[in-house]
N, C-alpha and C positions, 0 to 999 in steps of 0.2 A: 336610601335603598342601595344595595350593592348590585351593580350591573355585571352580569357574568361574561366570561369570555365568549360564550355562545352568542349572547346579544351583541357584543362588540363586533364579532366576526360577521354577523348578519349585516350590520351597518357598513362595515368595510366592503362587503360584497356589493351592497347597494351603491356605495360610492363609486365602485368600479363600473357598475352598470350606467350610472349617470354620466361618468366621464366618457364612456363609450357612446352614449347617446349624443353628447355634445360633439364628439368627433364625427359621428354620422351626419350631424347637421352641417358641420363645417365642410364635409365632403359631399354635401348635397345628395345624400342617399335618398332612395325612394320613400315616399310618405308612408306607405303601408309597412315597410320594414321598421321605420322609426316609431310608428304607433305601436307595433308589436313590442318593441323594446321599452317604450314608455309604460305600457301596460304591465309588463313583467316587473319593472321597477316599482310601480305603484302597488302591485300585489305583494311584492317582497316587503315593502314598507308596512302594508296592512298586517301581514303576518308578524312582523317584528313588533308592531304596536300591541297586537294581541298577546304576544309572549311577555312583553314588559308589563302590561296591565295585569295579566293573570298571575304572573310571578309576584308582583307587588300585592295583589289582592290576597293571595294565599298567605303571604307573610303577615299582612295586617290582620287577617281573620284569625290566624293562629295566635297572634299576640292578644287579641281581644278575648278569645276563648280562654287563654291561660289566665287572664285577669278576671274572668267571669263576667265580662261585659258584652253588650249587644254588638252584633256584627252587621246589622242591616245597613247602617250608614256607609260602611266601606263597600259593601256590595253595590249599593245604589251609585256611589261615586264611580266605581269601576264601570258600571253599565253606562253612566253618563259620558265617561271618557271615551268609551268605544263608540257610542252614538255620535259624539262630537267629531271623532276622527274620520267619520265617513262623510 
C-alpha cells in the first residue's frame, strides 16, 4: 500500500504531540492538562487508523471489482482491524 503525504503528516503531528506530552511529564505539569493532551493524541491516532484502513479498503475493493471477484473478505478484514484498534 502506498502511504500518502496526508497520512505521514498526521503521524508527524502525533509524534509532536507525544513529544510535548513527555515534556509535560518531565516538567511535572498538572494531571488534568496531561490527560487532555493524551486524549488528543489518542484521538488523532484513531482518526489516522481510520484513514489508513479506509484508504486500503477502497483500493482493495476496487481491485477485486475489476477482477470480478468478491469483496466481502476485504470488508470483513477492515472491520476487524478497526475493532482490534479500539
